[in-house]
Structures are given as C-alpha cells and as structure tokens.
FIMARZA-711652 format. One record per residue (C-alpha): residue number from 1; x, y, z. Coordinates in Angstrom, 1 decimal, padded with zeros to 4 digits. Layout:
N
<r pos="NUM" u="X" v="Y" w="Z"/>
...
//
This chain:
315
<r pos="1" u="000.1" v="-000.1" w="-000.1"/>
<r pos="2" u="001.1" v="003.5" w="-000.5"/>
<r pos="3" u="001.2" v="005.5" w="002.6"/>
<r pos="4" u="-000.6" v="008.9" w="003.1"/>
<r pos="5" u="001.3" v="011.7" w="005.2"/>
<r pos="6" u="-000.4" v="014.3" w="007.5"/>
<r pos="7" u="001.4" v="017.3" w="008.7"/>
<r pos="8" u="000.5" v="018.2" w="012.4"/>
<r pos="9" u="001.7" v="020.9" w="014.6"/>
<r pos="10" u="003.2" v="018.1" w="017.0"/>
<r pos="11" u="004.9" v="016.2" w="014.1"/>
<r pos="12" u="008.7" v="016.1" w="013.2"/>
<r pos="13" u="010.8" v="014.3" w="010.6"/>
<r pos="14" u="011.6" v="010.8" w="012.3"/>
<r pos="15" u="009.4" v="009.0" w="009.7"/>
<r pos="16" u="012.1" v="009.4" w="007.3"/>
<r pos="17" u="013.7" v="006.6" w="009.4"/>
<r pos="18" u="011.5" v="004.2" w="007.5"/>
<r pos="19" u="012.8" v="005.5" w="003.8"/>
<r pos="20" u="009.7" v="007.4" w="003.2"/>
<r pos="21" u="009.8" v="010.2" w="000.7"/>
<r pos="22" u="008.1" v="012.8" w="003.1"/>
<r pos="23" u="006.6" v="016.0" w="001.9"/>
<r pos="24" u="007.9" v="019.2" w="003.4"/>
<r pos="25" u="006.7" v="020.2" w="006.8"/>
<r pos="26" u="006.2" v="018.7" w="010.3"/>
<r pos="27" u="004.9" v="015.0" w="009.5"/>
<r pos="28" u="003.1" v="013.7" w="012.4"/>
<r pos="29" u="001.1" v="010.7" w="010.8"/>
<r pos="30" u="001.7" v="008.0" w="008.2"/>
<r pos="31" u="-001.8" v="006.5" w="007.4"/>
<r pos="32" u="-000.2" v="003.3" w="006.3"/>
<r pos="33" u="-003.3" v="001.2" w="005.5"/>
<r pos="34" u="-006.7" v="003.0" w="005.2"/>
<r pos="35" u="-009.9" v="003.1" w="003.4"/>
<r pos="36" u="-011.0" v="006.5" w="005.4"/>
<r pos="37" u="-012.0" v="009.4" w="003.1"/>
<r pos="38" u="-009.2" v="011.6" w="005.0"/>
<r pos="39" u="-006.5" v="009.4" w="003.6"/>
<r pos="40" u="-007.2" v="006.6" w="001.2"/>
<r pos="41" u="-004.6" v="003.8" w="000.8"/>
<r pos="42" u="-003.7" v="003.0" w="-003.1"/>
<r pos="43" u="-002.5" v="-000.5" w="-004.1"/>
<r pos="44" u="001.0" v="-000.3" w="-005.7"/>
<r pos="45" u="001.4" v="-003.5" w="-007.5"/>
<r pos="46" u="-000.5" v="-006.7" w="-008.9"/>
<r pos="47" u="-003.9" v="-007.1" w="-010.3"/>
<r pos="48" u="-005.5" v="-004.1" w="-008.3"/>
<r pos="49" u="-002.6" v="-001.6" w="-008.8"/>
<r pos="50" u="-003.8" v="002.0" w="-008.7"/>
<r pos="51" u="-006.9" v="001.1" w="-006.9"/>
<r pos="52" u="-007.9" v="002.2" w="-003.4"/>
<r pos="53" u="-009.0" v="000.2" w="-000.5"/>
<r pos="54" u="-012.4" v="001.7" w="-000.1"/>
<r pos="55" u="-013.3" v="001.0" w="-003.8"/>
<r pos="56" u="-012.1" v="-002.8" w="-003.5"/>
<r pos="57" u="-014.1" v="-002.8" w="-000.4"/>
<r pos="58" u="-017.2" v="-002.1" w="-002.3"/>
<r pos="59" u="-016.5" v="-003.9" w="-005.6"/>
<r pos="60" u="-014.2" v="-006.8" w="-004.7"/>
<r pos="61" u="-015.7" v="-008.2" w="-001.5"/>
<r pos="62" u="-014.1" v="-011.5" w="-001.9"/>
<r pos="63" u="-010.7" v="-010.1" w="-001.0"/>
<r pos="64" u="-011.9" v="-009.4" w="002.4"/>
<r pos="65" u="-014.3" v="-012.5" w="003.0"/>
<r pos="66" u="-017.4" v="-010.8" w="001.6"/>
<r pos="67" u="-017.8" v="-008.5" w="004.6"/>
<r pos="68" u="-021.3" v="-007.2" w="006.0"/>
<r pos="69" u="-019.9" v="-003.8" w="007.1"/>
<r pos="70" u="-020.2" v="-000.9" w="004.6"/>
<r pos="71" u="-016.7" v="000.6" w="005.3"/>
<r pos="72" u="-013.3" v="-000.9" w="005.6"/>
<r pos="73" u="-013.3" v="-001.1" w="009.2"/>
<r pos="74" u="-009.6" v="-000.6" w="010.4"/>
<r pos="75" u="-006.8" v="001.9" w="010.1"/>
<r pos="76" u="-003.2" v="001.6" w="010.6"/>
<r pos="77" u="-001.0" v="004.3" w="011.4"/>
<r pos="78" u="002.5" v="005.4" w="012.5"/>
<r pos="79" u="002.7" v="008.4" w="014.6"/>
<r pos="80" u="005.8" v="010.7" w="015.3"/>
<r pos="81" u="005.2" v="012.7" w="018.5"/>
<r pos="82" u="007.7" v="015.4" w="018.1"/>
<r pos="83" u="005.8" v="017.4" w="020.6"/>
<r pos="84" u="003.0" v="016.3" w="022.7"/>
<r pos="85" u="-000.6" v="015.6" w="021.1"/>
<r pos="86" u="-003.5" v="017.1" w="022.5"/>
<r pos="87" u="-005.3" v="015.1" w="025.4"/>
<r pos="88" u="-008.4" v="013.8" w="023.9"/>
<r pos="89" u="-010.9" v="011.1" w="023.7"/>
<r pos="90" u="-012.9" v="009.4" w="021.3"/>
<r pos="91" u="-016.6" v="008.1" w="021.1"/>
<r pos="92" u="-018.1" v="004.9" w="020.8"/>
<r pos="93" u="-019.9" v="003.8" w="017.8"/>
<r pos="94" u="-023.4" v="004.8" w="018.8"/>
<r pos="95" u="-022.3" v="008.3" w="019.8"/>
<r pos="96" u="-020.1" v="008.7" w="016.8"/>
<r pos="97" u="-022.8" v="007.5" w="014.1"/>
<r pos="98" u="-025.5" v="009.8" w="015.7"/>
<r pos="99" u="-023.2" v="013.0" w="016.0"/>
<r pos="100" u="-020.4" v="012.3" w="013.4"/>
<r pos="101" u="-021.9" v="010.0" w="010.9"/>
<r pos="102" u="-018.8" v="007.6" w="011.2"/>
<r pos="103" u="-017.6" v="004.7" w="013.1"/>
<r pos="104" u="-016.5" v="005.2" w="016.8"/>
<r pos="105" u="-012.8" v="005.0" w="017.7"/>
<r pos="106" u="-011.5" v="002.2" w="019.7"/>
<r pos="107" u="-007.6" v="002.3" w="019.0"/>
<r pos="108" u="-004.2" v="000.7" w="020.4"/>
<r pos="109" u="-000.5" v="001.5" w="020.4"/>
<r pos="110" u="002.5" v="-000.6" w="019.9"/>
<r pos="111" u="005.6" v="001.8" w="021.1"/>
<r pos="112" u="008.0" v="001.5" w="018.2"/>
<r pos="113" u="010.5" v="003.9" w="020.2"/>
<r pos="114" u="010.3" v="006.2" w="023.3"/>
<r pos="115" u="012.9" v="008.5" w="024.3"/>
<r pos="116" u="014.1" v="008.1" w="028.1"/>
<r pos="117" u="011.8" v="009.5" w="030.5"/>
<r pos="118" u="008.7" v="009.5" w="027.9"/>
<r pos="119" u="005.2" v="009.1" w="029.3"/>
<r pos="120" u="001.6" v="008.8" w="028.1"/>
<r pos="121" u="-001.7" v="010.4" w="029.3"/>
<r pos="122" u="-003.7" v="007.5" w="029.8"/>
<r pos="123" u="-006.9" v="007.8" w="031.7"/>
<r pos="124" u="-007.8" v="010.2" w="034.5"/>
<r pos="125" u="-008.4" v="010.6" w="038.5"/>
<r pos="126" u="-012.1" v="011.6" w="038.7"/>
<r pos="127" u="-014.1" v="009.2" w="040.8"/>
<r pos="128" u="-017.5" v="010.3" w="039.5"/>
<r pos="129" u="-019.1" v="012.4" w="036.6"/>
<r pos="130" u="-019.7" v="015.4" w="038.8"/>
<r pos="131" u="-015.9" v="015.4" w="039.9"/>
<r pos="132" u="-015.0" v="015.1" w="036.2"/>
<r pos="133" u="-016.9" v="018.0" w="035.1"/>
<r pos="134" u="-015.8" v="020.0" w="037.8"/>
<r pos="135" u="-012.0" v="019.3" w="037.4"/>
<r pos="136" u="-012.5" v="020.0" w="033.8"/>
<r pos="137" u="-014.2" v="023.3" w="034.1"/>
<r pos="138" u="-011.6" v="024.2" w="036.9"/>
<r pos="139" u="-008.6" v="023.6" w="034.8"/>
<r pos="140" u="-007.3" v="021.2" w="037.4"/>
<r pos="141" u="-005.3" v="019.1" w="034.8"/>
<r pos="142" u="-002.5" v="018.3" w="037.0"/>
<r pos="143" u="-005.0" v="016.4" w="039.5"/>
<r pos="144" u="-007.3" v="015.0" w="036.6"/>
<r pos="145" u="-004.8" v="013.6" w="034.3"/>
<r pos="146" u="-002.8" v="010.3" w="034.8"/>
<r pos="147" u="000.7" v="010.1" w="033.5"/>
<r pos="148" u="002.2" v="006.5" w="032.8"/>
<r pos="149" u="006.0" v="005.9" w="032.1"/>
<r pos="150" u="006.4" v="004.3" w="028.4"/>
<r pos="151" u="009.4" v="002.5" w="026.8"/>
<r pos="152" u="009.9" v="001.0" w="023.6"/>
<r pos="153" u="007.9" v="-002.3" w="023.2"/>
<r pos="154" u="005.1" v="-001.3" w="025.3"/>
<r pos="155" u="001.4" v="-001.8" w="024.1"/>
<r pos="156" u="-001.5" v="000.1" w="025.3"/>
<r pos="157" u="-005.1" v="-000.7" w="024.4"/>
<r pos="158" u="-007.2" v="002.6" w="024.3"/>
<r pos="159" u="-011.2" v="001.9" w="024.3"/>
<r pos="160" u="-013.4" v="004.5" w="023.2"/>
<r pos="161" u="-014.2" v="006.8" w="026.0"/>
<r pos="162" u="-010.6" v="006.7" w="027.5"/>
<r pos="163" u="-008.7" v="010.0" w="028.1"/>
<r pos="164" u="-005.3" v="009.9" w="026.4"/>
<r pos="165" u="-002.5" v="011.4" w="024.5"/>
<r pos="166" u="000.8" v="010.4" w="023.1"/>
<r pos="167" u="003.5" v="012.8" w="024.6"/>
<r pos="168" u="006.9" v="014.2" w="023.2"/>
<r pos="169" u="009.4" v="011.8" w="022.1"/>
<r pos="170" u="007.2" v="008.6" w="021.3"/>
<r pos="171" u="006.7" v="006.9" w="017.9"/>
<r pos="172" u="003.9" v="004.5" w="017.8"/>
<r pos="173" u="002.1" v="002.2" w="015.5"/>
<r pos="174" u="-001.6" v="002.8" w="015.9"/>
<r pos="175" u="-004.2" v="000.0" w="015.0"/>
<r pos="176" u="-007.7" v="001.7" w="015.3"/>
<r pos="177" u="-011.3" v="001.7" w="014.0"/>
<r pos="178" u="-011.6" v="003.6" w="010.8"/>
<r pos="179" u="-012.5" v="007.0" w="012.1"/>
<r pos="180" u="-011.1" v="010.4" w="012.2"/>
<r pos="181" u="-013.2" v="011.6" w="015.1"/>
<r pos="182" u="-011.3" v="013.1" w="017.9"/>
<r pos="183" u="-012.4" v="015.5" w="020.7"/>
<r pos="184" u="-009.9" v="017.7" w="022.2"/>
<r pos="185" u="-010.1" v="017.9" w="026.0"/>
<r pos="186" u="-006.9" v="020.0" w="026.6"/>
<r pos="187" u="-004.3" v="021.3" w="024.3"/>
<r pos="188" u="-001.8" v="023.4" w="026.6"/>
<r pos="189" u="-003.0" v="026.7" w="025.2"/>
<r pos="190" u="-001.1" v="026.2" w="022.1"/>
<r pos="191" u="-001.6" v="028.3" w="018.9"/>
<r pos="192" u="-001.8" v="027.2" w="015.2"/>
<r pos="193" u="001.0" v="029.0" w="013.3"/>
<r pos="194" u="-001.3" v="029.2" w="010.3"/>
<r pos="195" u="-004.2" v="031.0" w="012.1"/>
<r pos="196" u="-002.5" v="032.7" w="015.3"/>
<r pos="197" u="-005.4" v="031.0" w="017.1"/>
<r pos="198" u="-005.6" v="028.2" w="019.6"/>
<r pos="199" u="-007.0" v="024.9" w="018.4"/>
<r pos="200" u="-010.9" v="024.2" w="019.0"/>
<r pos="201" u="-011.7" v="022.2" w="022.0"/>
<r pos="202" u="-014.5" v="019.8" w="022.4"/>
<r pos="203" u="-015.6" v="020.0" w="026.0"/>
<r pos="204" u="-019.0" v="019.3" w="025.7"/>
<r pos="205" u="-018.4" v="016.1" w="023.7"/>
<r pos="206" u="-015.6" v="015.1" w="025.8"/>
<r pos="207" u="-017.7" v="015.3" w="028.9"/>
<r pos="208" u="-020.5" v="013.2" w="027.2"/>
<r pos="209" u="-018.1" v="010.4" w="026.3"/>
<r pos="210" u="-015.4" v="009.9" w="028.9"/>
<r pos="211" u="-015.6" v="006.7" w="030.9"/>
<r pos="212" u="-016.1" v="007.5" w="034.4"/>
<r pos="213" u="-014.3" v="006.2" w="036.7"/>
<r pos="214" u="-011.3" v="005.1" w="034.5"/>
<r pos="215" u="-010.4" v="001.4" w="034.5"/>
<r pos="216" u="-007.4" v="000.1" w="033.2"/>
<r pos="217" u="-008.5" v="-002.8" w="030.6"/>
<r pos="218" u="-007.2" v="-006.3" w="031.6"/>
<r pos="219" u="-005.3" v="-007.7" w="028.9"/>
<r pos="220" u="-004.3" v="-011.2" w="028.3"/>
<r pos="221" u="-001.0" v="-010.7" w="026.4"/>
<r pos="222" u="000.2" v="-014.2" w="025.2"/>
<r pos="223" u="003.6" v="-015.0" w="023.6"/>
<r pos="224" u="004.7" v="-018.3" w="022.1"/>
<r pos="225" u="007.9" v="-019.4" w="020.7"/>
<r pos="226" u="008.3" v="-021.4" w="017.5"/>
<r pos="227" u="011.9" v="-022.3" w="016.9"/>
<r pos="228" u="013.8" v="-018.9" w="016.5"/>
<r pos="229" u="010.4" v="-017.1" w="016.0"/>
<r pos="230" u="008.5" v="-015.4" w="018.4"/>
<r pos="231" u="004.7" v="-014.5" w="018.2"/>
<r pos="232" u="002.9" v="-012.4" w="020.7"/>
<r pos="233" u="-001.1" v="-011.7" w="020.9"/>
<r pos="234" u="-001.5" v="-008.3" w="022.4"/>
<r pos="235" u="-005.2" v="-008.0" w="022.1"/>
<r pos="236" u="-008.1" v="-009.9" w="020.5"/>
<r pos="237" u="-012.0" v="-010.4" w="021.0"/>
<r pos="238" u="-013.7" v="-010.5" w="023.1"/>
<r pos="239" u="-011.6" v="-008.0" w="025.0"/>
<r pos="240" u="-011.2" v="-006.0" w="021.8"/>
<r pos="241" u="-014.5" v="-006.4" w="019.9"/>
<r pos="242" u="-013.1" v="-004.5" w="016.7"/>
<r pos="243" u="-009.5" v="-005.8" w="016.0"/>
<r pos="244" u="-006.8" v="-008.5" w="016.9"/>
<r pos="245" u="-003.1" v="-007.2" w="017.1"/>
<r pos="246" u="-000.2" v="-009.1" w="016.9"/>
<r pos="247" u="003.7" v="-008.9" w="016.9"/>
<r pos="248" u="005.6" v="-011.4" w="014.6"/>
<r pos="249" u="009.2" v="-011.6" w="015.5"/>
<r pos="250" u="010.5" v="-013.8" w="012.4"/>
<r pos="251" u="014.2" v="-015.2" w="012.3"/>
<r pos="252" u="013.7" v="-018.3" w="010.3"/>
<r pos="253" u="011.1" v="-019.3" w="007.7"/>
<r pos="254" u="007.4" v="-019.7" w="009.1"/>
<r pos="255" u="004.1" v="-020.5" w="007.2"/>
<r pos="256" u="000.9" v="-018.6" w="008.5"/>
<r pos="257" u="-002.7" v="-018.7" w="008.0"/>
<r pos="258" u="-005.4" v="-016.2" w="008.9"/>
<r pos="259" u="-006.8" v="-016.7" w="012.1"/>
<r pos="260" u="-010.1" v="-014.9" w="013.3"/>
<r pos="261" u="-010.3" v="-012.7" w="010.3"/>
<r pos="262" u="-010.5" v="-013.7" w="006.7"/>
<r pos="263" u="-007.6" v="-010.8" w="005.9"/>
<r pos="264" u="-004.7" v="-009.7" w="007.5"/>
<r pos="265" u="-003.2" v="-006.3" w="007.6"/>
<r pos="266" u="000.7" v="-006.4" w="007.7"/>
<r pos="267" u="003.3" v="-003.5" w="008.9"/>
<r pos="268" u="006.9" v="-004.1" w="008.9"/>
<r pos="269" u="008.6" v="-002.1" w="011.6"/>
<r pos="270" u="011.9" v="-003.4" w="011.4"/>
<r pos="271" u="014.4" v="-005.6" w="009.2"/>
<r pos="272" u="014.3" v="-007.1" w="005.9"/>
<r pos="273" u="013.1" v="-010.5" w="004.3"/>
<r pos="274" u="010.4" v="-011.6" w="001.9"/>
<r pos="275" u="006.7" v="-012.8" w="002.0"/>
<r pos="276" u="006.0" v="-015.9" w="-000.5"/>
<r pos="277" u="002.3" v="-016.3" w="-001.8"/>
<r pos="278" u="001.4" v="-019.1" w="-004.2"/>
<r pos="279" u="005.0" v="-019.5" w="-005.1"/>
<r pos="280" u="005.8" v="-015.8" w="-005.7"/>
<r pos="281" u="008.2" v="-013.8" w="-003.7"/>
<r pos="282" u="007.7" v="-010.3" w="-002.6"/>
<r pos="283" u="010.5" v="-008.3" w="-000.9"/>
<r pos="284" u="009.9" v="-007.0" w="002.5"/>
<r pos="285" u="011.6" v="-003.9" w="004.6"/>
<r pos="286" u="011.1" v="-001.5" w="007.3"/>
<r pos="287" u="008.2" v="000.8" w="006.4"/>
<r pos="288" u="006.3" v="-001.7" w="004.1"/>
<r pos="289" u="002.6" v="-002.1" w="004.6"/>
<r pos="290" u="000.5" v="-004.7" w="002.7"/>
<r pos="291" u="-002.9" v="-006.8" w="003.2"/>
<r pos="292" u="-003.0" v="-010.5" w="002.8"/>
<r pos="293" u="-006.4" v="-010.7" w="001.2"/>
<r pos="294" u="-009.1" v="-013.6" w="002.1"/>
<r pos="295" u="-008.1" v="-015.3" w="-001.2"/>
<r pos="296" u="-004.8" v="-016.1" w="000.1"/>
<r pos="297" u="-005.1" v="-019.3" w="002.3"/>
<r pos="298" u="-001.5" v="-019.2" w="003.6"/>
<r pos="299" u="001.8" v="-017.4" w="003.2"/>
<r pos="300" u="005.5" v="-017.8" w="004.1"/>
<r pos="301" u="007.7" v="-015.4" w="005.8"/>
<r pos="302" u="011.4" v="-015.4" w="005.7"/>
<r pos="303" u="014.3" v="-013.1" w="006.8"/>
<r pos="304" u="014.8" v="-011.1" w="009.8"/>
<r pos="305" u="011.5" v="-009.2" w="010.2"/>
<r pos="306" u="009.6" v="-007.4" w="013.2"/>
<r pos="307" u="006.1" v="-006.9" w="012.1"/>
<r pos="308" u="002.9" v="-005.7" w="013.8"/>
<r pos="309" u="-000.1" v="-007.6" w="012.3"/>
<r pos="310" u="-003.7" v="-007.0" w="012.8"/>
<r pos="311" u="-007.2" v="-008.5" w="011.8"/>
<r pos="312" u="-010.8" v="-007.2" w="011.9"/>
<r pos="313" u="-013.0" v="-008.5" w="014.6"/>
<r pos="314" u="-016.1" v="-007.9" w="012.5"/>
<r pos="315" u="-018.0" v="-011.1" w="012.0"/>
//
C-alpha cells in the first residue's frame, strides 16, 4: 500500500527512518493502511494496482471475505510525536454514528520508540461524573490527568471513552477503527501557526463520552516461541471487539494462516525479508505495509522481520 502523510503541529521528521519520501513540513502521521476518505490507501502492485482500498471493499468483497460492513473497518498509522499531542477522547460507535456519521474510535498503540523519560496521558483520576466535570471546568489538569511511563516495546489498548495522549518523544504504530473523530479536551493553550489562534476544544463532547471512573483494560497478552521465531498476541476479541493485534518476530522461515479474520494487515516495523504467496516472492523491508487478502489461504515469511499485524473483529 502507498502511505498517506499528514502534517501536524506536533509532528517532526522521524518518519524518514522508514525510508519514506516525506513531503515538506512537520509530518506527524503516516496513514499506512486506510480506507478512510481523509487518507485513502492505494494499491502499489499486482492485479489491483492503482485502486484504493475503499473501492476494492465495495467492488471486490471476496478479497475481504465478503464482509457485511459498509466501510473498511480498520486504519493503521505510524505516529511521530515530536511534541505532545492534545489530550483527547474518542466516542463509541453509537455516539459517533449519531453525531459524526462515522464509526467510533477504539484504538491501540505499539510503542516503536520512546525517548528516556517518556510518558503517556492514559486515563484520569476523577471518581465520578460530577468530579470529572468540575475538574475539567476548573482546569485542574495536573490533578485530573493520569501520567504513565512508557518505553520501547510497550503496548496500550485505548477503548473509546479513554482520556489519552501520546507525548513528546514517542513513535507508535496505531491500530484503530476507521474513524477520524477526535474530541480535544486540553491542548496546553497552544496556538496554530497558520491561524494565530488556539485550536478548537470539544469540552461538551468530551464530557459526554469519557468513561467514569477510568479502569485499565485487563489484557491477556500471550507470547509463544516456535524455533527462533516469537509470536505475541496483544489483544483480541472479546476483550477488543473490533480488532486483534499481533507482533511477529521472524528469524527463520514460517508459514502462517489467517486467524479470527479472513484477511490480515501487515506492517514491517524493522528488518528485511520476503513474503511468499502461491510460489511468488515479494520483498519486505522496514516501512512496508500490505494486506494479505482472504483469497490467500497461507503465506510464508522469511528473513529478519519485526512485524505488527492485525485482523478485523467483524464477523
């Protein structure tokens, strides 16, 4: 897939580490696999070269196991937080459909890189709705926001309703529902260079959608070793109803099949190697993103590869 890049006031140039030809500016987001209208992924090669995921979803459902959903349900990004992102929250499906006419936004992060001392905003300390509203309206951000230390290799599941923010010095691969709805709760009183004004906040929507009290998701992260290879399952249904996310650390040839989904999203975050499908080899390297369609029953990986993969939780 061809990535789509987005300039952000908090972005930088670290995505160049993936050998991307970045446009000018502070690039915060690489939309790597996306059918969302704000950044549609185009197929680079093969029978469907030049076509976009959302069009294939509508016209070639066999590639995705003949899905029932109207839109391609997942979105894979790489985020470069040169500065801290706004503190934000995302709605669930019901609220998003009613108010934004798109999917809700449950997401997760695999931390590709974190500078020493990095931390996330993850959750809040309000005990009930009244205390939450009071702390927001009084600007008691130090008391309200929960800071969590983070290091390279960590994984965080961020259900809709979770107060959160990536902070300065973090690069993450994000797997999420295909949505671009974000409610800003707090933005450090920053000013947009282009407008000279503070960015819009969404206090009412945030108060409507924040889960109170905050509870950390109870994940069942499992790792298994096969020869020199290591496979980690970070999250999957029923804990995460919308997607499963895996890490594949490949050191020797391995043949894989689809698991809970009928197609698999693959992002190479480090290394080089190849994927073999029906006897044909395709080169892989850091920064390559691809979809193994439902029409492929199995595939072989070979080389030294560090991969984050995902599958839709849709039935």
